[in-house]
C-alpha beads as a LAMMPS data file, in Angstrom:
LAMMPS data file: protein, C-alpha beads

376 atoms
375 bonds

1 atom types
1 bond types

-500.0 500.0 xlo xhi
-500.0 500.0 ylo yhi
-500.0 500.0 zlo zhi

Masses

1 110.0

Atoms # bond

1 1 1 5.570 22.005 -12.481
2 1 1 4.476 18.391 -13.011
3 1 1 1.188 17.189 -11.553
4 1 1 2.916 15.626 -8.537
5 1 1 5.970 17.833 -8.002
6 1 1 4.394 19.737 -5.119
7 1 1 4.039 16.538 -3.103
8 1 1 7.767 15.767 -3.163
9 1 1 9.273 19.251 -2.880
10 1 1 10.028 19.253 0.858
11 1 1 11.105 15.608 0.844
12 1 1 13.626 16.114 -1.979
13 1 1 15.100 19.220 -0.316
14 1 1 15.080 17.900 3.253
15 1 1 18.165 18.366 5.406
16 1 1 20.243 15.285 6.249
17 1 1 18.874 13.588 9.341
18 1 1 15.569 15.456 9.323
19 1 1 12.321 13.565 9.895
20 1 1 8.736 13.895 8.760
21 1 1 6.986 16.561 10.801
22 1 1 3.483 15.487 11.810
23 1 1 2.861 18.783 13.587
24 1 1 3.705 20.663 10.403
25 1 1 1.245 18.473 8.491
26 1 1 -1.412 19.193 11.133
27 1 1 -0.889 22.940 10.727
28 1 1 -1.138 22.639 6.955
29 1 1 -4.324 20.591 7.192
30 1 1 -5.866 23.281 9.362
31 1 1 -4.739 26.064 7.049
32 1 1 -6.237 24.509 3.906
33 1 1 -9.341 23.181 5.626
34 1 1 -8.533 19.494 5.196
35 1 1 -11.139 18.043 7.547
36 1 1 -12.687 14.602 7.257
37 1 1 -16.376 15.490 7.362
38 1 1 -17.500 11.926 6.575
39 1 1 -16.844 8.552 8.251
40 1 1 -13.235 7.388 7.913
41 1 1 -11.977 3.810 7.601
42 1 1 -8.222 3.594 8.178
43 1 1 -6.028 0.617 7.308
44 1 1 -2.783 -0.133 9.153
45 1 1 -0.481 -3.143 9.217
46 1 1 2.751 -4.486 7.766
47 1 1 1.510 -5.928 4.488
48 1 1 -1.714 -6.117 2.508
49 1 1 -2.961 -2.640 3.385
50 1 1 -3.641 -1.615 -0.209
51 1 1 -5.650 -4.760 -0.902
52 1 1 -7.650 -4.259 2.287
53 1 1 -8.335 -0.605 1.466
54 1 1 -9.412 -1.472 -2.076
55 1 1 -11.854 -4.174 -1.049
56 1 1 -13.267 -2.013 1.742
57 1 1 -13.788 0.770 -0.789
58 1 1 -15.425 -1.565 -3.299
59 1 1 -17.815 -2.838 -0.624
60 1 1 -18.829 0.675 0.387
61 1 1 -19.181 1.867 -3.212
62 1 1 -21.355 -1.140 -4.055
63 1 1 -23.932 0.126 -1.549
64 1 1 -24.397 3.220 -3.709
65 1 1 -22.104 5.447 -1.665
66 1 1 -19.384 7.674 -3.095
67 1 1 -15.999 6.638 -1.732
68 1 1 -12.639 8.383 -1.874
69 1 1 -9.660 6.088 -1.297
70 1 1 -6.076 7.126 -0.552
71 1 1 -3.369 4.467 -0.878
72 1 1 0.414 4.527 -1.062
73 1 1 2.304 4.277 -3.334
74 1 1 0.429 4.519 -6.637
75 1 1 0.236 1.392 -8.763
76 1 1 1.685 3.133 -11.831
77 1 1 1.464 6.861 -11.250
78 1 1 0.774 9.130 -8.333
79 1 1 -2.705 9.761 -9.720
80 1 1 -3.446 6.195 -8.568
81 1 1 -2.950 7.236 -4.945
82 1 1 -6.319 9.019 -4.866
83 1 1 -9.412 7.339 -6.292
84 1 1 -13.132 8.022 -6.432
85 1 1 -15.183 4.826 -6.530
86 1 1 -12.093 2.898 -7.617
87 1 1 -11.082 5.279 -10.429
88 1 1 -7.835 7.279 -10.323
89 1 1 -8.100 11.045 -10.343
90 1 1 -6.741 12.943 -13.349
91 1 1 -3.335 14.593 -13.536
92 1 1 -5.085 17.976 -13.680
93 1 1 -6.994 17.255 -10.473
94 1 1 -3.791 16.083 -8.772
95 1 1 -1.923 19.211 -9.862
96 1 1 -4.736 21.426 -8.585
97 1 1 -4.690 19.675 -5.216
98 1 1 -0.927 20.095 -5.023
99 1 1 -1.271 23.803 -5.763
100 1 1 -3.773 24.208 -2.935
101 1 1 -1.395 22.524 -0.507
102 1 1 1.558 24.697 -1.523
103 1 1 -0.445 27.929 -1.564
104 1 1 -0.178 28.232 2.228
105 1 1 3.219 29.434 3.470
106 1 1 4.421 27.589 6.543
107 1 1 7.321 28.748 8.716
108 1 1 10.414 26.537 8.575
109 1 1 10.652 23.678 11.045
110 1 1 13.132 20.964 11.853
111 1 1 11.243 18.444 9.732
112 1 1 9.524 18.119 6.386
113 1 1 6.135 17.336 4.907
114 1 1 6.230 13.736 3.726
115 1 1 4.931 12.878 0.243
116 1 1 2.581 10.192 1.586
117 1 1 1.220 12.659 4.117
118 1 1 0.593 15.309 1.493
119 1 1 -1.260 12.800 -0.670
120 1 1 -3.372 11.958 2.383
121 1 1 -4.239 15.632 2.877
122 1 1 -4.983 15.952 -0.839
123 1 1 -7.306 12.959 -0.664
124 1 1 -9.198 14.523 2.231
125 1 1 -9.595 17.743 0.241
126 1 1 -10.772 15.800 -2.788
127 1 1 -13.328 13.950 -0.677
128 1 1 -14.763 17.351 0.212
129 1 1 -14.724 18.445 -3.436
130 1 1 -16.669 15.428 -4.710
131 1 1 -18.972 15.258 -1.675
132 1 1 -17.866 11.750 -0.763
133 1 1 -19.863 9.646 1.662
134 1 1 -16.855 7.730 3.003
135 1 1 -13.095 8.151 3.152
136 1 1 -10.772 5.124 3.164
137 1 1 -7.168 5.865 4.161
138 1 1 -4.161 3.553 3.993
139 1 1 -1.358 4.398 6.405
140 1 1 1.938 4.812 4.618
141 1 1 4.179 3.132 7.187
142 1 1 3.152 3.559 10.781
143 1 1 0.065 4.612 12.659
144 1 1 0.319 7.310 15.308
145 1 1 3.277 8.835 13.434
146 1 1 1.473 8.763 10.077
147 1 1 -0.655 11.597 8.726
148 1 1 -3.708 9.326 8.671
149 1 1 -3.756 9.837 12.446
150 1 1 -4.849 13.444 11.839
151 1 1 -8.246 12.171 10.723
152 1 1 -9.923 10.086 13.447
153 1 1 -11.182 6.771 12.118
154 1 1 -14.595 5.369 12.885
155 1 1 -13.307 1.922 11.872
156 1 1 -9.695 0.711 11.820
157 1 1 -8.687 -2.373 9.822
158 1 1 -5.468 -4.101 10.904
159 1 1 -3.634 -6.404 8.518
160 1 1 -0.926 -8.763 9.748
161 1 1 1.766 -6.973 11.765
162 1 1 5.272 -8.428 11.748
163 1 1 8.927 -7.349 11.962
164 1 1 8.779 -4.759 9.179
165 1 1 10.546 -1.415 9.776
166 1 1 12.368 -2.629 12.877
167 1 1 14.458 0.262 14.154
168 1 1 12.140 2.843 12.579
169 1 1 8.749 2.217 14.148
170 1 1 10.115 0.284 17.113
171 1 1 12.729 -2.204 18.247
172 1 1 10.313 -5.125 18.644
173 1 1 7.167 -6.328 16.925
174 1 1 5.200 -5.338 20.034
175 1 1 6.535 -1.775 19.807
176 1 1 5.654 -1.643 16.108
177 1 1 2.148 -2.874 16.901
178 1 1 1.765 -0.226 19.601
179 1 1 2.750 2.480 17.119
180 1 1 0.338 1.244 14.454
181 1 1 -2.456 0.869 17.008
182 1 1 -2.106 4.585 17.721
183 1 1 -4.743 5.307 15.062
184 1 1 -7.340 3.705 17.345
185 1 1 -8.818 6.675 19.202
186 1 1 -11.827 7.294 21.464
187 1 1 -13.756 8.133 18.279
188 1 1 -13.064 4.668 16.863
189 1 1 -16.092 2.402 17.091
190 1 1 -14.424 -0.798 15.872
191 1 1 -10.925 -2.113 15.273
192 1 1 -11.150 -5.132 12.976
193 1 1 -8.054 -7.318 12.761
194 1 1 -6.794 -10.477 11.172
195 1 1 -5.370 -13.072 13.590
196 1 1 -2.147 -11.727 15.101
197 1 1 0.717 -13.012 17.226
198 1 1 0.084 -12.828 20.999
199 1 1 2.346 -9.779 21.420
200 1 1 0.584 -7.881 18.651
201 1 1 -2.894 -8.834 19.793
202 1 1 -2.068 -7.670 23.316
203 1 1 -1.149 -4.228 22.008
204 1 1 -4.330 -3.991 19.940
205 1 1 -6.431 -5.135 22.883
206 1 1 -4.795 -2.606 25.185
207 1 1 -5.701 0.168 22.781
208 1 1 -9.135 -0.944 21.564
209 1 1 -10.503 -2.890 24.521
210 1 1 -13.888 -4.410 23.773
211 1 1 -13.995 -2.578 20.442
212 1 1 -11.518 -5.107 19.001
213 1 1 -12.967 -7.649 16.575
214 1 1 -10.730 -10.453 15.300
215 1 1 -11.964 -12.175 12.174
216 1 1 -10.859 -15.698 11.322
217 1 1 -11.724 -15.984 7.652
218 1 1 -12.122 -19.462 6.216
219 1 1 -10.147 -18.587 3.132
220 1 1 -6.924 -19.146 1.267
221 1 1 -4.088 -16.979 2.621
222 1 1 -4.131 -14.696 -0.416
223 1 1 -7.788 -13.695 0.097
224 1 1 -7.530 -12.835 3.788
225 1 1 -6.846 -9.133 3.255
226 1 1 -9.754 -8.854 0.828
227 1 1 -12.070 -10.388 3.405
228 1 1 -10.667 -8.095 6.091
229 1 1 -11.495 -5.086 3.928
230 1 1 -15.052 -6.257 3.391
231 1 1 -15.524 -7.017 7.081
232 1 1 -14.195 -3.613 8.120
233 1 1 -16.537 -1.914 5.649
234 1 1 -19.473 -3.905 7.017
235 1 1 -18.645 -2.479 10.458
236 1 1 -18.933 1.022 8.978
237 1 1 -22.310 0.725 7.246
238 1 1 -25.525 -1.234 7.579
239 1 1 -26.278 -0.786 3.874
240 1 1 -26.289 -4.000 1.881
241 1 1 -23.588 -4.381 -0.792
242 1 1 -24.184 -5.555 -4.329
243 1 1 -21.822 -7.878 -6.247
244 1 1 -18.749 -6.072 -7.532
245 1 1 -15.683 -7.338 -9.377
246 1 1 -12.325 -6.045 -8.152
247 1 1 -9.299 -6.027 -10.441
248 1 1 -6.116 -5.311 -8.510
249 1 1 -2.928 -5.300 -10.619
250 1 1 0.265 -6.646 -9.015
251 1 1 -1.678 -8.690 -6.479
252 1 1 -1.153 -12.063 -8.147
253 1 1 -2.556 -10.543 -11.324
254 1 1 -2.428 -12.403 -14.649
255 1 1 -1.275 -10.820 -17.904
256 1 1 -0.610 -12.085 -21.424
257 1 1 2.548 -10.506 -22.812
258 1 1 2.700 -11.774 -26.369
259 1 1 3.079 -15.524 -25.994
260 1 1 4.166 -15.299 -22.352
261 1 1 1.892 -15.786 -19.381
262 1 1 2.967 -13.346 -16.673
263 1 1 1.897 -13.200 -13.039
264 1 1 2.805 -10.106 -11.004
265 1 1 2.685 -10.262 -7.214
266 1 1 4.042 -8.131 -4.362
267 1 1 5.430 -10.329 -1.547
268 1 1 8.162 -8.847 0.650
269 1 1 8.974 -11.809 2.912
270 1 1 10.337 -15.273 2.298
271 1 1 7.018 -16.763 3.368
272 1 1 5.187 -14.504 0.944
273 1 1 7.520 -15.431 -1.908
274 1 1 7.014 -19.126 -1.112
275 1 1 3.259 -18.660 -1.171
276 1 1 3.392 -16.946 -4.574
277 1 1 5.591 -19.702 -5.995
278 1 1 3.362 -22.475 -4.676
279 1 1 0.289 -20.808 -6.090
280 1 1 1.921 -20.318 -9.505
281 1 1 3.137 -23.911 -9.578
282 1 1 -0.368 -25.110 -8.756
283 1 1 -1.788 -23.106 -11.656
284 1 1 0.966 -23.673 -14.211
285 1 1 2.798 -26.813 -13.185
286 1 1 6.122 -25.009 -13.591
287 1 1 7.800 -21.595 -13.787
288 1 1 10.310 -20.712 -16.503
289 1 1 11.736 -17.618 -14.832
290 1 1 11.233 -15.539 -11.690
291 1 1 11.860 -11.805 -11.724
292 1 1 12.617 -10.677 -8.169
293 1 1 13.121 -7.200 -6.741
294 1 1 13.684 -6.816 -3.006
295 1 1 15.763 -3.929 -1.622
296 1 1 18.181 -4.363 1.253
297 1 1 15.647 -3.797 4.052
298 1 1 13.282 -6.555 2.889
299 1 1 13.574 -10.297 3.609
300 1 1 16.025 -11.119 0.828
301 1 1 17.473 -14.105 2.709
302 1 1 14.025 -15.651 3.021
303 1 1 13.347 -15.067 -0.662
304 1 1 16.658 -16.666 -1.649
305 1 1 15.749 -19.765 0.340
306 1 1 12.284 -19.927 -1.226
307 1 1 13.695 -19.550 -4.748
308 1 1 16.665 -21.916 -4.488
309 1 1 15.299 -24.409 -7.032
310 1 1 14.152 -21.863 -9.641
311 1 1 15.861 -19.721 -12.310
312 1 1 15.904 -16.129 -11.077
313 1 1 16.690 -12.719 -12.505
314 1 1 17.176 -10.062 -9.849
315 1 1 15.930 -6.619 -10.854
316 1 1 17.415 -3.463 -9.369
317 1 1 15.740 -0.050 -9.308
318 1 1 18.337 2.650 -9.985
319 1 1 17.584 6.297 -9.228
320 1 1 15.289 5.504 -6.294
321 1 1 15.589 5.849 -2.533
322 1 1 15.991 2.062 -2.268
323 1 1 19.334 0.293 -1.787
324 1 1 20.402 -2.923 -3.531
325 1 1 23.821 -3.788 -2.117
326 1 1 23.367 -7.228 -0.554
327 1 1 25.099 -10.249 -2.115
328 1 1 23.068 -12.485 -4.407
329 1 1 23.399 -16.171 -5.332
330 1 1 26.074 -16.550 -8.041
331 1 1 23.708 -18.320 -10.443
332 1 1 21.191 -15.480 -10.495
333 1 1 21.054 -13.094 -13.419
334 1 1 20.885 -9.368 -12.662
335 1 1 19.311 -6.520 -14.602
336 1 1 17.697 -3.120 -14.035
337 1 1 14.046 -2.225 -14.347
338 1 1 14.613 -0.046 -17.413
339 1 1 15.491 -3.176 -19.408
340 1 1 12.378 -5.128 -18.419
341 1 1 9.946 -4.371 -21.228
342 1 1 7.540 -6.608 -23.128
343 1 1 10.237 -7.994 -25.419
344 1 1 12.452 -8.806 -22.436
345 1 1 9.629 -10.621 -20.630
346 1 1 8.708 -12.663 -23.715
347 1 1 12.312 -13.798 -24.074
348 1 1 12.254 -15.308 -20.568
349 1 1 9.857 -18.115 -21.486
350 1 1 6.192 -18.966 -21.483
351 1 1 5.602 -18.752 -17.712
352 1 1 7.132 -15.798 -15.866
353 1 1 6.531 -14.843 -12.241
354 1 1 7.426 -11.267 -11.210
355 1 1 7.727 -10.723 -7.459
356 1 1 8.805 -7.882 -5.222
357 1 1 8.254 -4.505 -3.673
358 1 1 5.387 -2.347 -4.878
359 1 1 7.883 0.131 -6.302
360 1 1 9.136 -2.624 -8.602
361 1 1 5.693 -3.876 -9.583
362 1 1 4.607 -0.302 -10.260
363 1 1 7.538 0.240 -12.624
364 1 1 6.811 -3.087 -14.306
365 1 1 3.125 -2.277 -14.798
366 1 1 4.194 1.012 -16.343
367 1 1 6.829 -0.567 -18.608
368 1 1 4.240 -3.040 -19.891
369 1 1 1.487 -0.389 -20.129
370 1 1 -0.927 -2.429 -18.009
371 1 1 -3.987 -0.313 -17.089
372 1 1 -4.362 0.644 -13.434
373 1 1 -6.842 3.510 -13.642
374 1 1 -9.935 1.501 -12.612
375 1 1 -9.969 -1.150 -9.867
376 1 1 -13.703 -1.860 -9.615

Bonds

1 1 1 2
2 1 2 3
3 1 3 4
4 1 4 5
5 1 5 6
6 1 6 7
7 1 7 8
8 1 8 9
9 1 9 10
10 1 10 11
11 1 11 12
12 1 12 13
13 1 13 14
14 1 14 15
15 1 15 16
16 1 16 17
17 1 17 18
18 1 18 19
19 1 19 20
20 1 20 21
21 1 21 22
22 1 22 23
23 1 23 24
24 1 24 25
25 1 25 26
26 1 26 27
27 1 27 28
28 1 28 29
29 1 29 30
30 1 30 31
31 1 31 32
32 1 32 33
33 1 33 34
34 1 34 35
35 1 35 36
36 1 36 37
37 1 37 38
38 1 38 39
39 1 39 40
40 1 40 41
41 1 41 42
42 1 42 43
43 1 43 44
44 1 44 45
45 1 45 46
46 1 46 47
47 1 47 48
48 1 48 49
49 1 49 50
50 1 50 51
51 1 51 52
52 1 52 53
53 1 53 54
54 1 54 55
55 1 55 56
56 1 56 57
57 1 57 58
58 1 58 59
59 1 59 60
60 1 60 61
61 1 61 62
62 1 62 63
63 1 63 64
64 1 64 65
65 1 65 66
66 1 66 67
67 1 67 68
68 1 68 69
69 1 69 70
70 1 70 71
71 1 71 72
72 1 72 73
73 1 73 74
74 1 74 75
75 1 75 76
76 1 76 77
77 1 77 78
78 1 78 79
79 1 79 80
80 1 80 81
81 1 81 82
82 1 82 83
83 1 83 84
84 1 84 85
85 1 85 86
86 1 86 87
87 1 87 88
88 1 88 89
89 1 89 90
90 1 90 91
91 1 91 92
92 1 92 93
93 1 93 94
94 1 94 95
95 1 95 96
96 1 96 97
97 1 97 98
98 1 98 99
99 1 99 100
100 1 100 101
101 1 101 102
102 1 102 103
103 1 103 104
104 1 104 105
105 1 105 106
106 1 106 107
107 1 107 108
108 1 108 109
109 1 109 110
110 1 110 111
111 1 111 112
112 1 112 113
113 1 113 114
114 1 114 115
115 1 115 116
116 1 116 117
117 1 117 118
118 1 118 119
119 1 119 120
120 1 120 121
121 1 121 122
122 1 122 123
123 1 123 124
124 1 124 125
125 1 125 126
126 1 126 127
127 1 127 128
128 1 128 129
129 1 129 130
130 1 130 131
131 1 131 132
132 1 132 133
133 1 133 134
134 1 134 135
135 1 135 136
136 1 136 137
137 1 137 138
138 1 138 139
139 1 139 140
140 1 140 141
141 1 141 142
142 1 142 143
143 1 143 144
144 1 144 145
145 1 145 146
146 1 146 147
147 1 147 148
148 1 148 149
149 1 149 150
150 1 150 151
151 1 151 152
152 1 152 153
153 1 153 154
154 1 154 155
155 1 155 156
156 1 156 157
157 1 157 158
158 1 158 159
159 1 159 160
160 1 160 161
161 1 161 162
162 1 162 163
163 1 163 164
164 1 164 165
165 1 165 166
166 1 166 167
167 1 167 168
168 1 168 169
169 1 169 170
170 1 170 171
171 1 171 172
172 1 172 173
173 1 173 174
174 1 174 175
175 1 175 176
176 1 176 177
177 1 177 178
178 1 178 179
179 1 179 180
180 1 180 181
181 1 181 182
182 1 182 183
183 1 183 184
184 1 184 185
185 1 185 186
186 1 186 187
187 1 187 188
188 1 188 189
189 1 189 190
190 1 190 191
191 1 191 192
192 1 192 193
193 1 193 194
194 1 194 195
195 1 195 196
196 1 196 197
197 1 197 198
198 1 198 199
199 1 199 200
200 1 200 201
201 1 201 202
202 1 202 203
203 1 203 204
204 1 204 205
205 1 205 206
206 1 206 207
207 1 207 208
208 1 208 209
209 1 209 210
210 1 210 211
211 1 211 212
212 1 212 213
213 1 213 214
214 1 214 215
215 1 215 216
216 1 216 217
217 1 217 218
218 1 218 219
219 1 219 220
220 1 220 221
221 1 221 222
222 1 222 223
223 1 223 224
224 1 224 225
225 1 225 226
226 1 226 227
227 1 227 228
228 1 228 229
229 1 229 230
230 1 230 231
231 1 231 232
232 1 232 233
233 1 233 234
234 1 234 235
235 1 235 236
236 1 236 237
237 1 237 238
238 1 238 239
239 1 239 240
240 1 240 241
241 1 241 242
242 1 242 243
243 1 243 244
244 1 244 245
245 1 245 246
246 1 246 247
247 1 247 248
248 1 248 249
249 1 249 250
250 1 250 251
251 1 251 252
252 1 252 253
253 1 253 254
254 1 254 255
255 1 255 256
256 1 256 257
257 1 257 258
258 1 258 259
259 1 259 260
260 1 260 261
261 1 261 262
262 1 262 263
263 1 263 264
264 1 264 265
265 1 265 266
266 1 266 267
267 1 267 268
268 1 268 269
269 1 269 270
270 1 270 271
271 1 271 272
272 1 272 273
273 1 273 274
274 1 274 275
275 1 275 276
276 1 276 277
277 1 277 278
278 1 278 279
279 1 279 280
280 1 280 281
281 1 281 282
282 1 282 283
283 1 283 284
284 1 284 285
285 1 285 286
286 1 286 287
287 1 287 288
288 1 288 289
289 1 289 290
290 1 290 291
291 1 291 292
292 1 292 293
293 1 293 294
294 1 294 295
295 1 295 296
296 1 296 297
297 1 297 298
298 1 298 299
299 1 299 300
300 1 300 301
301 1 301 302
302 1 302 303
303 1 303 304
304 1 304 305
305 1 305 306
306 1 306 307
307 1 307 308
308 1 308 309
309 1 309 310
310 1 310 311
311 1 311 312
312 1 312 313
313 1 313 314
314 1 314 315
315 1 315 316
316 1 316 317
317 1 317 318
318 1 318 319
319 1 319 320
320 1 320 321
321 1 321 322
322 1 322 323
323 1 323 324
324 1 324 325
325 1 325 326
326 1 326 327
327 1 327 328
328 1 328 329
329 1 329 330
330 1 330 331
331 1 331 332
332 1 332 333
333 1 333 334
334 1 334 335
335 1 335 336
336 1 336 337
337 1 337 338
338 1 338 339
339 1 339 340
340 1 340 341
341 1 341 342
342 1 342 343
343 1 343 344
344 1 344 345
345 1 345 346
346 1 346 347
347 1 347 348
348 1 348 349
349 1 349 350
350 1 350 351
351 1 351 352
352 1 352 353
353 1 353 354
354 1 354 355
355 1 355 356
356 1 356 357
357 1 357 358
358 1 358 359
359 1 359 360
360 1 360 361
361 1 361 362
362 1 362 363
363 1 363 364
364 1 364 365
365 1 365 366
366 1 366 367
367 1 367 368
368 1 368 369
369 1 369 370
370 1 370 371
371 1 371 372
372 1 372 373
373 1 373 374
374 1 374 375
375 1 375 376
């Protein structure tokens, strides 16, 4: 069995139409003793959760505390999903955690244990193993329906919430916000949020009341989530942080691939793609080629509009759960991720911008062998 096979077993064998079973995950957590015995900081939102969780973790670790962080998905491998003080756990540790989770027989149910949920439980167990002082959890998709809700948060950080996962988490942005706000419980001392639309803020206020803190960072748009993470961490501890450098691949990260300058970023909306392009143009003065990967459920129309004046190669991810069936502009090139190696990138020109879903950027980081094991 591979180091991560246990985490995907029920998901890969799930019956058609079945759904993740939060009650089943709760029973498993109780059976293996997965209890958050230290303060928990949980991150929810539509985009920027991983950045927020990373910067919150770096802040807490810089005070001298030991911090276990669980994010989803991994940057390159599933070992990246669980980190201690910014460093990925080993494949052996991940395999051992998976074995502990599968050692408890559970009776069949109508649903399945989700991979993201099992990684969350594994992270909680690992926090116990290493005697962590804090636990930082990133919700996989929702809030109340996500396994992070099994571990009451002392502080909740809320990134921007918008129309992502319409029809899954809710039919409106307000319904999605209500679902994500479900991680705010009576045990929560503070809910720290970026500025939100009126509908979203109303849902957060209804849940958190006077525990809601909205920060209005005087910062460029691409640093807002980092500042949110630091602010949320400051609401969790009075200890003073020390300076720490965070290196977060695929978050507008810069890489030299032979003679090519490559920037990798992870926008999923047209506005996000436009922001990445504008920032790259400011730095470089021009872009020779954009690599784009957005599956059907992302804002492909918005991205097409943002990229209409640039040469684009669309990258598909075969053999994944993602669909790539929507029509593309006729002047775009198309390839698959398996072809995008260092030689391919170099052939695209001196300034290449790679944009898209974290599943794409993770594959790209792996193809180019860009280190992701240490973030701070």
